[in-house]
SEDREN-279490 format. One record per atom (N, C-alpha, C): residue in three letters; y, z negated, x negated. Coordinates in pm, whole numbers, padded with zeros to 5 digits, always signed. Layout:
// residues N
ALAYZX...
END
This chain:
// residues 295
MET-00090+00019-00106MET-00009+00002+00008MET+00141-00028-00094ILE+00216+00117-00051ILE+00349+00081-00128ILE+00448+00003-00067LYS+00475-00060-00178LYS+00573-00226-00116LYS+00721-00180-00094SER+00751-00096-00220SER+00865-00050-00245SER+00921+00073-00125ARG+01005+00044-00051ARG+01041+00130+00045ARG+01113+00253-00018ALA+01186+00241-00118ALA+01255+00329-00189ALA+01161+00427-00255LEU+01058+00382-00294LEU+00959+00455-00357LEU+00896+00553-00272GLU+00871+00492-00178GLU+00764+00537-00057GLU+00888+00648-00030VAL+01010+00668+00031VAL+01116+00774+00046VAL+01076+00873-00057ASN+01120+00815-00194ASN+01139+00898-00307ASN+00985+01012-00275ILE+00875+00942-00284ILE+00768+01010-00279ILE+00771+01154-00194ALA+00805+01087-00065ALA+00802+01126+00039ALA+00910+01292+00041ASP+01024+01240+00015ASP+01127+01342+00012ASP+01101+01459-00108TYR+01062+01428-00213TYR+01042+01483-00337TYR+00920+01549-00354HIS+00825+01491-00327HIS+00658+01513-00322HIS+00616+01501-00482VAL+00634+01383-00522VAL+00624+01392-00676VAL+00514+01278-00667ASP+00381+01323-00718ASP+00297+01229-00748ASP+00335+01143-00882VAL+00356+01020-00846VAL+00412+00941-00960VAL+00266+00856-01036ALA+00253+00905-01131ALA+00169+00802-01231ALA+00261+00754-01349ILE+00223+00614-01359ILE+00277+00490-01465ILE+00282+00590-01600ASP+00420+00575-01649ASP+00429+00633-01776ASP+00377+00567-01878GLU+00290+00598-01955GLU+00226+00533-02073GLU+00304+00446-02161LYS+00427+00454-02174LYS+00493+00381-02258LYS+00523+00239-02204TYR+00514+00214-02068TYR+00496+00091-02019TYR+00378+00038-02045ALA+00279+00047-02118ALA+00147-00026-02136ALA+00183-00150-02202ALA+00247-00175-02261ALA+00241-00292-02334ALA+00295-00398-02218ILE+00386-00366-02137ILE+00376-00479-01991ILE+00253-00457-01916GLN+00213-00349-01899GLN+00078-00400-01817GLN-00045-00488-01935GLU-00028-00436-02020GLU-00169-00534-02128GLU-00085-00691-02110VAL+00048-00709-02102VAL+00077-00854-02138VAL+00063-00924-01987MET+00083-00836-01869MET+00066-00907-01748MET-00093-00899-01706SER-00186-00828-01752SER-00300-00823-01711SER-00366-00957-01694THR-00359-01053-01750THR-00430-01184-01706THR-00389-01212-01615TYR-00274-01193-01528TYR-00223-01234-01369TYR-00273-01141-01274TYR-00391-01130-01248TYR-00450-00997-01144TYR-00384-01013-01033GLY-00303-01131-00976GLY-00241-01112-00871GLY-00093-01045-00870LEU-00072-01019-00998LEU+00056-00921-01002LEU+00037-00763-01000THR-00084-00755-01003THR-00107-00584-01045THR-00023-00503-00931GLU-00046-00532-00797GLU-00013-00471-00686GLU+00144-00417-00706GLY+00203-00522-00693GLY+00335-00553-00729GLY+00397-00478-00853LEU+00331-00493-00963LEU+00372-00478-01089LEU+00381-00292-01116ASN+00259-00260-01028ASN+00199-00102-01014ASN+00348-00062-00975THR+00373-00079-00856THR+00486-00039-00771THR+00606-00048-00873PHE+00659-00141-00921PHE+00756-00135-00993PHE+00766-00065-01105LEU+00637-00050-01179LEU+00621+00070-01278LEU+00656+00200-01241LYS+00571+00219-01117LYS+00574+00391-01082LYS+00716+00404-01042GLU+00801+00287-01001GLU+00936+00335-00956GLU+01016+00367-01074LEU+00989+00281-01202LEU+01075+00333-01315LEU+01005+00448-01391SER+00915+00498-01330SER+00826+00651-01396SER+00859+00744-01286HIS+00959+00726-01187HIS+00965+00816-01088HIS+01117+00893-01135PRO+01104+01031-01091PRO+01239+01071-01146PRO+01354+01085-01098TYR+01338+00991-00986TYR+01461+00973-00884TYR+01444+00813-00887LYS+01508+00738-00946LYS+01509+00608-00964LYS+01591+00536-00862ASN+01526+00405-00808ASN+01608+00335-00740ASN+01648+00225-00831TRP+01775+00197-00891TRP+01805+00100-00988TRP+01846-00016-00930GLN+01862-00033-00825GLN+01885-00177-00772GLN+01739-00246-00766PHE+01658-00180-00697PHE+01516-00227-00703PHE+01465-00251-00824ILE+01498-00171-00938ILE+01404-00195-01073ILE+01501-00289-01144VAL+01625-00299-01127VAL+01708-00419-01203VAL+01651-00577-01120GLN+01607-00577-01024GLN+01551-00713-00944GLN+01443-00729-00976GLU+01358-00631-01002GLU+01207-00652-01038GLU+01205-00663-01177ALA+01279-00623-01289ALA+01315-00668-01397ALA+01321-00759-01429ARG+01456-00830-01362ARG+01484-00983-01366ARG+01356-01094-01357GLY+01278-01054-01227GLY+01196-01140-01203GLY+01083-01140-01330TYR+01028-01038-01358TYR+00884-00999-01424TYR+00952-01106-01554SER+01052-01039-01626SER+01119-01089-01764SER+01140-01224-01769LEU+01185-01304-01665LEU+01227-01403-01659LEU+01081-01509-01642ASN+01043-01483-01521ASN+00968-01589-01480ASN+00811-01587-01568TYR+00827-01461-01668TYR+00676-01433-01716TYR+00722-01447-01853PHE+00817-01470-01887PHE+00873-01493-02030PHE+00760-01578-02136HIS+00695-01673-02046HIS+00575-01759-02124HIS+00494-01695-02169ILE+00462-01553-02097ILE+00300-01509-02152ILE+00392-01395-02213LEU+00504-01330-02230LEU+00550-01263-02343LEU+00560-01337-02472LYS+00609-01463-02457LYS+00609-01525-02582LYS+00491-01562-02639ASN+00369-01598-02605ASN+00228-01607-02663ASN+00139-01469-02666HIS+00177-01362-02629HIS+00079-01253-02630HIS+00123-01170-02756PRO+00041-01091-02829PRO+00058-01009-02920PRO+00138-00914-02925SER+00135-00860-02774SER+00210-00770-02740SER+00353-00808-02671GLY+00367-00920-02686GLY+00518-00977-02654GLY+00633-00941-02669PRO+00642-00899-02781PRO+00769-00849-02840PRO+00795-00688-02812ALA+00709-00614-02791ALA+00684-00478-02720ALA+00721-00482-02575ALA+00676-00553-02508ALA+00703-00570-02364ALA+00844-00628-02350ALA+00883-00700-02421ALA+01045-00736-02430ALA+01145-00642-02428ALA+01101-00563-02560ALA+01195-00451-02608ALA+01182-00356-02451LEU+01091-00345-02396LEU+01059-00242-02266LEU+01152-00327-02171PHE+01181-00418-02146PHE+01265-00487-02072PHE+01431-00465-02089VAL+01470-00473-02206VAL+01565-00430-02242VAL+01593-00269-02237GLU+01506-00197-02258GLU+01553-00048-02226GLU+01585-00067-02130ILE+01491-00121-02004ILE+01496-00114-01861ILE+01636-00163-01815PHE+01698-00242-01848PHE+01814-00275-01832PHE+01900-00215-01876ALA+01926-00155-02015ALA+01992-00071-02069ALA+02005+00061-02001GLY+01878+00110-01962GLY+01893+00245-01838GLY+01956+00204-01747ALA+01962+00089-01675ALA+02064+00078-01562ALA+02177+00067-01588ILE+02211+00023-01713ILE+02353+00036-01750ILE+02413+00195-01754ASP+02342+00270-01829ASP+02366+00407-01868ASP+02355+00511-01757THR+02257+00464-01656THR+02245+00574-01574THR+02297+00550-01412ALA+02312+00427-01356ALA+02336+00390-01221ALA+02469+00440-01184ALA+02484+00456-01081ALA+02591+00540-01030ALA+02660+00422-00974ASP+02635+00310-00915ASP+02668+00192-00860ASP+02730+00096-00939ILE+02850+00079-00967ILE+02900-00007-01049ILE+02824-00175-01036GLU+02800-00211-00897GLU+02751-00354-00873GLU+02607-00372-00957VAL+02528-00232-00930VAL+02376-00219-00984VAL+02428-00259-01167ARG+02505-00194-01207ARG+02532-00187-01347ARG+02610-00359-01372VAL+02695-00400-01315VAL+02705-00513-01362VAL+02571-00603-01323ASP+02494-00613-01247ASP+02388-00695-01217ASP+02296-00664-01356ALA+02293-00540-01389ALA+02187-00508-01500ALA+02247-00572-01619VAL+02403-00575-01652VAL+02446-00644-01794VAL+02428-00768-01787ASP+02438-00878-01619ASP+02406-01011-01638ASP+02246-01047-01670ASN+02166-00940-01621ASN+02017-01002-01634ASN+01987-00925-01773PHE+02044-00867-01832PHE+02026-00798-01997PHE+02071-00928-02091LEU+02225-00998-02106LEU+02264-01119-02121LEU+02168-01217-02094LEU+02107-01254-01962LEU+02038-01339-01939LEU+01899-01348-02005PHE+01833-01242-02004PHE+01697-01226-02043PHE+01734-01239-02216LEU+01794-01210-02281LEU+01825-01262-02416LEU+01870-01376-02437GLN+01941-01456-02358GLN+01934-01589-02375GLN+01795-01685-02357LYS+01728-01618-02231LYS+01584-01663-02228LYS+01516-01664-02381ILE+01513-01533-02407ILE+01428-01515-02532ILE+01464-01609-02647ILE+01601-01647-02655ILE+01682-01703-02772ILE+01629-01857-02765LYS+01665-01906-02618LYS+01640-02053-02591LYS+01523-02110-02582GLU+01399-01994-02542GLU+01281-02033-02504GLU+01161-01974-02636SER+01186-01896-02732SER+01101-01849-02787SER+01074-01965-02925GLY+01127-02061-02918GLY+01135-02167-03024GLY+01079-02078-03175SER+00997-02148-03235SER+00938-02088-03389SER+00890-01973-03358ASP+00889-01903-03261ASP+00839-01748-03259ASP+00980-01693-03246ILE+01088-01697-03280ILE+01213-01654-03281ILE+01233-01530-03347VAL+01138-01596-03444VAL+01175-01474-03576VAL+01081-01369-03549LYS+00980-01354-03484LYS+00882-01242-03400LYS+00967-01150-03313PHE+01074-01212-03228PHE+01136-01123-03130PHE+01309-01079-03204LYS+01287-01123-03317LYS+01416-01123-03377LYS+01464-00933-03369PRO+01371-00854-03406PRO+01404-00719-03418PRO+01411-00670-03255VAL+01386-00711-03142VAL+01453-00728-03028VAL+01570-00752-02992LEU+01591-00866-03062LEU+01744-00937-03030LEU+01835-00832-03112ASP+01807-00824-03247ASP+01897-00721-03313ASP+01932-00611-03257ASN+01803-00523-03208ASN+01818-00370-03142ASN+01933-00381-02993SER+01892-00547-02942SER+01981-00557-02835SER+02128-00573-02847PHE+02142-00638-02968PHE+02290-00652-03036PHE+02370-00534-03053ASP+02280-00460-03108ASP+02326-00314-03176ASP+02352-00228-03048LYS+02250-00220-02930LYS+02275-00159-02804LYS+02413-00198-02731ILE+02389-00301-02732ILE+02537-00352-02678ILE+02651-00312-02757SER+02683-00362-02883SER+02785-00285-02954SER+02795-00160-02955SER+02702-00078-02909SER+02764+00070-02900SER+02798+00128-02761TYR+02803+00034-02667TYR+02889+00067-02526TYR+03045+00083-02560GLN+03120+00156-02479GLN+03223+00181-02500GLN+03299+00142-02365ASP+03433+00114-02392ASP+03532+00090-02288ASP+03481-00001-02154GLU+03480+00087-02046GLU+03468+00004-01916GLU+03290-00083-01963ASP+03230+00010-01987ASP+03077-00028-02000ASP+03081-00187-02096PHE+03145-00171-02203PHE+03167-00294-02312PHE+03251-00420-02233PHE+03348-00383-02142PHE+03411-00473-02095PHE+03305-00545-01981LEU+03192-00483-01917LEU+03149-00566-01842LEU+03077-00673-01920PHE+03031-00641-02026PHE+02976-00762-02096PHE+03051-00886-02150ILE+03173-00864-02149ILE+03302-00916-02212ILE+03324-01030-02092LYS+03317-00975-01998LYS+03353-01057-01840LYS+03236-01111-01798SER+03102-01080-01848SER+02993-01158-01766SER+02985-01301-01786PHE+02924-01365-01691PHE+02916-01501-01655PHE+02861-01568-01820TYR+02738-01457-01861TYR+02648-01500-01922TYR+02734-01452-02067GLN+02808-01547-02142GLN+02901-01518-02227GLN+02846-01470-02357ILE+02873-01364-02413ILE+02848-01347-02542ILE+02867-01419-02656LYS+02953-01497-02631LYS+02997-01589-02768LYS+02896-01725-02709LYS+02865-01760-02587LYS+02777-01899-02555LYS+02619-01815-02610LEU+02599-01683-02576LEU+02466-01611-02638LEU+02442-01655-02797ALA+02555-01618-02881ALA+02563-01622-03009ALA+02542-01797-03066GLU+02618-01880-02998GLU+02617-02015-03026GLU+02453-02039-03000ALA+02400-02009-02901ALA+02277-02046-02892ALA+02184-01985-02983PHE+02213-01890-03048PHE+02102-01797-03152PHE+02142-01866-03294PHE+02242-01893-03298PHE+02305-01978-03415PHE+02200-02117-03448THR+02230-02176-03335THR+02147-02294-03322THR+01979-02296-03309CYS+01953-02196-03236CYS+01792-02174-03224CYS+01744-02134-03349SER+01831-02044-03435SER+01765-01978-03536SER+01777-02053-03700ALA+01850-02161-03682ALA+01919-02239-03809ALA+01753-02243-03884GLY+01787-02189-03987GLY+01681-02212-04104GLY+01599-02099-04105GLY+01572-02027-03969GLY+01477-01908-03983GLY+01496-01784-03994VAL+01649-01741-04007VAL+01681-01605-03970VAL+01803-01606-04093ALA+01768-01492-04212ALA+01893-01503-04325ALA+01956-01376-04290ASP+01956-01316-04189ASP+02027-01157-04156ASP+02080-01150-04024TYR+02217-01187-04028TYR+02312-01194-03878TYR+02395-01054-03846THR+02325-00955-03909THR+02455-00864-03928THR+02474-00820-03799SER+02377-00756-03708SER+02375-00705-03588SER+02494-00822-03489LEU+02420-00938-03487LEU+02506-01032-03405LEU+02667-01039-03436ASN+02715-01053-03579ASN+02829-01048-03637ASN+02904-00926-03585SER+02820-00826-03607SER+02905-00683-03568SER+02927-00700-03426LEU+02832-00753-03332LEU+02864-00754-03200LEU+03006-00852-03156LEU+02983-00951-03231LEU+03103-01059-03193LEU+03246-01010-03245ILE+03231-00936-03382ILE+03363-00889-03420ILE+03417-00763-03281LYS+03342-00654-03233LYS+03371-00622-03127LYS+03418-00665-03028TYR+03341-00783-02990TYR+03392-00849-02854TYR+03517-00917-02886PHE+03533-00951-02998PHE+03680-01062-03011PHE+03772-00988-03009LYS+03770-00859-03067LYS+03882-00738-03110LYS+03910-00715-02964HIS+03805-00642-02863HIS+03857-00659-02736HIS+03911-00756-02623ALA+03850-00845-02631ALA+03916-00981-02587ALA+04044-01007-02593TYR+04086-01011-02732TYR+04247-01041-02758TYR+04305-00919-02752ALA+04272-00798-02750ALA+04358-00674-02716ALA+04379-00667-02570TYR+04297-00724-02491TYR+04305-00718-02353TYR+04403-00809-02291TRP+04364-00950-02358TRP+04479-01058-02338TRP+04655-01028-02390LEU+04652-00954-02494LEU+04782-00906-02550LEU+04826-00758-02456SER+04731-00712-02377SER+04802-00635-02312SER+04845-00662-02178GLU+04830-00818-02155GLU+04857-00883-02039GLU+05015-00963-02063VAL+05115-00944-01963VAL+05237-01006-01971VAL+05192-01157-02028ASP+05274-01201-02157ASP+05300-01347-02187ASP+05338-01440-02122PRO+05207-01521-02067PRO+05204-01614-01921PRO+05340-01702-01939LYS+05360-01754-02071LYS+05493-01843-02096LYS+05605-01766-02042ASP+05604-01669-02090ASP+05723-01572-02098ASP+05792-01566-01933TRP+05671-01508-01874TRP+05659-01492-01767TRP+05715-01594-01655PHE+05633-01723-01684PHE+05686-01816-01564PHE+05788-01877-01607ALA+05863-01871-01743ALA+05995-01922-01758ALA+06074-01829-01689LYS+06046-01667-01681LYS+06154-01590-01586LYS+06120-01662-01451GLU+06021-01633-01404GLU+05977-01656-01252GLU+06053-01813-01225ALA+06030-01899-01307ALA+06055-02049-01248ALA+06220-02081-01358GLY+06306-02022-01335GLY+06431-01998-01414GLY+06460-02126-01432GLU+06463-02267-01391GLU+06519-02379-01393GLU+06458-02450-01512ILE+06367-02394-01538ILE+06261-02466-01677ILE+06237-02382-01789ASP+06306-02288-01823ASP+06272-02179-01914ASP+06305-02272-02045LYS+06390-02377-02049LYS+06402-02432-02202LYS+06320-02559-02205ALA+06259-02603-02110ALA+06163-02696-02102ALA+06044-02681-02192GLU+06082-02801-02315GLU+05961-02764-02426GLU+05827-02813-02352ILE+05852-02944-02271ILE+05717-02963-02194ILE+05608-02899-02172PHE+05682-02738-02142PHE+05575-02626-02080PHE+05484-02568-02200ASN+05570-02611-02333ASN+05456-02533-02430ASN+05346-02590-02463ASN+05276-02696-02419ASN+05190-02732-02406ASN+05092-02660-02277PHE+05127-02622-02174PHE+05051-02558-02074PHE+05025-02420-02107PHE+05135-02357-02182PHE+05080-02202-02204PHE+05032-02160-02350GLY+05050-02260-02436GLY+05000-02247-02591GLY+04891-02179-02642ASP+04762-02215-02544ASP+04654-02159-02596ASP+04652-02004-02547ILE+04705-01951-02455ILE+04724-01837-02396ILE+04816-01758-02440SER+04908-01798-02486SER+05048-01712-02520SER+05010-01635-02625HIS+05089-01494-02625HIS+05069-01381-02692HIS+05083-01422-02872ARG+05172-01517-02880ARG+05159-01569-03016ARG+05019-01640-03084GLN+04966-01697-03028GLN+04857-01779-03042GLN+04749-01662-03016THR+04723-01578-02929THR+04617-01488-02921THR+04642-01388-03076GLN+04766-01358-03121GLN+04811-01278-03231GLN+04735-01331-03347ASP+04765-01484-03342ASP+04682-01578-03463ASP+04585-01557-03454CYS+04495-01567-03331CYS+04361-01552-03358CYS+04313-01409-03390GLN+04381-01318-03378GLN+04365-01183-03439GLN+04370-01186-03572ALA+04482-01245-03632ALA+04488-01260-03774ALA+04359-01334-03852ARG+04305-01438-03761ARG+04187-01531-03831ARG+04078-01419-03823LEU+04077-01342-03736LEU+03965-01234-03687LEU+03983-01122-03831GLU+04086-01100-03847GLU+04092-00975-03960GLU+04028-01059-04103ASP+04074-01167-04092ASP+04038-01253-04231ASP+03894-01257-04273ILE+03839-01283-04142ILE+03670-01288-04127ILE+03633-01147-04157VAL+03662-01038-04098VAL+03601-00917-04122VAL+03586-00891-04265GLN+03722-00924-04351GLN+03718-00886-04466GLN+03596-00938-04552PHE+03544-01060-04504PHE+03430-01117-04576PHE+03327-01015-04591GLU+03306-00956-04748GLU+03164-00881-04786GLU+03059-00886-04713ASN+02998-01026-04684ASN+02849-01024-04646ASN+02872-01082-04522ARG+02856-00947-04429ARG+02847-00982-04263ARG+02750-01015-04226ALA+02607-01025-04324ALA+02522-01071-04243ALA+02490-01220-04262SER+02596-01280-04320SER+02576-01446-04373SER+02615-01510-04230ALA+02530-01634-04257ALA+02557-01727-04139ALA+02678-01777-04130ASP+02742-01780-04249ASP+02881-01841-04246ASP+02983-01752-04184VAL+02949-01642-04182VAL+03042-01553-04097VAL+03026-01585-03966LEU+02928-01600-03910LEU+02880-01634-03765LEU+02952-01735-03747GLN+02943-01863-03836GLN+03012-01978-03783GLN+03160-01982-03802ARG+03213-01911-03876ARG+03369-01883-03873ARG+03397-01807-03751LEU+03351-01697-03702LEU+03369-01644-03589LEU+03341-01731-03472LEU+03220-01796-03461LEU+03208-01896-03343LEU+03333-01990-03315GLU+03422-02025-03428GLU+03516-02111-03448GLU+03652-02025-03351LEU+03624-01894-03315LEU+03752-01855-03257LEU+03717-01867-03128PRO+03835-01868-03025PRO+03831-01853-02892PRO+03776-01735-02823GLY+03675-01740-02699GLY+03654-01630-02657GLY+03698-01589-02503TYR+03673-01486-02451TYR+03742-01432-02350TYR+03753-01541-02237ASN+03609-01604-02203ASN+03617-01719-02084ASN+03710-01814-02144GLN+03736-01870-02252GLN+03796-01969-02245GLN+03957-01941-02239PHE+03997-01828-02240PHE+04133-01771-02153PHE+04136-01807-02020VAL+04009-01740-01991VAL+04006-01759-01834VAL+03988-01888-01771GLU+03956-01980-01853GLU+03925-02105-01832GLU+04077-02199-01801THR+04162-02156-01910THR+04258-02215-01901THR+04378-02169-01831TYR+04390-02021-01805TYR+04445-01978-01673TYR+04423-02071-01547ARG+04283-02078-01518ARG+04247-02139-01422ARG+04282-02283-01391GLU+04275-02344-01505GLU+04364-02476-01510GLU+04504-02501-01482ILE+04563-02383-01526ILE+04716-02389-01535ILE+04786-02458-01389PRO+04760-02378-01287PRO+04801-02414-01148PRO+04801-02578-01091GLN+04706-02624-01107GLN+04684-02771-01099GLN+04758-02850-01158ARG+04737-02831-01334ARG+04853-02897-01411ARG+04986-02877-01359LEU+05059-02758-01345LEU+05168-02746-01295LEU+05195-02791-01200LEU+05114-02836-01069LEU+05128-02903-00951LEU+05151-03058-00991ASP+05059-03140-01067ASP+05092-03247-01151ASP+05205-03281-01180LYS+05258-03198-01264LYS+05386-03218-01351LYS+05477-03214-01237GLY+05471-03150-01162GLY+05569-03166-01050GLY+05571-03229-00925ALA+05474-03362-00927ALA+05431-03416-00818ALA+05542-03521-00745ASP+05615-03556-00827ASP+05707-03611-00787ASP+05813-03565-00711ASN+05834-03445-00696ASN+05929-03363-00610ASN+05864-03256-00556GLU+05894-03136-00494GLU+05858-03031-00450GLU+05823-02919-00527ARG+05891-02926-00673ARG+05863-02822-00782ARG+05730-02784-00786GLY+05641-02906-00809GLY+05506-02894-00859GLY+05452-02755-00768TYR+05456-02772-00604TYR+05414-02680-00543TYR+05445-02544-00543ARG+05591-02535-00577ARG+05640-02399-00600ARG+05598-02343-00750TRP+05572-02423-00858TRP+05544-02394-00980TRP+05397-02333-00959LYS+05293-02409-00870LYS+05128-02384-00865LYS+05149-02261-00800LEU+05238-02221-00695LEU+05239-02078-00616LEU+05288-01960-00709ILE+05359-02016-00800ILE+05435-01887-00846ILE+05296-01873-00993PHE+05262-01917-01040PHE+05166-01935-01131PHE+05028-01863-01073LEU+04987-01881-00970LEU+04859-01833-00870LEU+04916-01671-00867PHE+05003-01636-00840PHE+05034-01517-00818PHE+05049-01427-00966ASN+05049-01517-01088ASN+05050-01452-01205ASN+04885-01388-01197ILE+04818-01473-01203ILE+04680-01505-01197ILE+04627-01391-01114MET+04664-01353-00988MET+04636-01271-00877MET+04686-01126-00930
END
């Protein structure tokens, strides 16, 4: 019985006899001990092998199999090969799916799967390092809008790098792929925030009676253009370091603020403005003004 309605429609409309592509043999091998998965897994792999793919269904199924059964991948000789295939599947959705929501979902699940590998592989992380390095290189290869989907993801690239640095301590000697990804990530993140209006200058203009009040420096300092430019300068100093493979470079990169740290600061400011003006009605007006900036 075909459980995927999308697959059923595809077969009916295009009259294609779907056979599972041999390249997915590693996934079949790893999952073969779970006989109850056979029917659903075959439906998923047939959809993957179909020339007219339902990427929404594929991303949802890949998430389930890759996350829920990673403990099998971890302990199976073909586990890294199967993990590489799941990475390829998520990347295929990002590369091919027309629906932006499907691509966003694929990005989130791609990063979530990498997080799963890093945090749960334990001493086997060295075995999965080629998969991780290839994944970091793949993410680095994305341009413009697609790369920005990774920057904005809830599953932050910086958090992923922090987890990798912690979990691989002493077991990994070469961080080239991850460091290169982080450098690109920070460059794009800082360029984005500098393309926005300086929040302190904007607020001072909109709330004219406090444009000279020094107390507001602490509200906007971490997200001001001056601070962001300082971060850019620190990043350039790190980029000049000759050995991009080193853990020292990774550690220095992780000291820089990431995209989501700017987002969190923006989210905190309206309430802080309200609290600062709590003794009069100005706080409510200040909060409303800055909410317009966020919008």
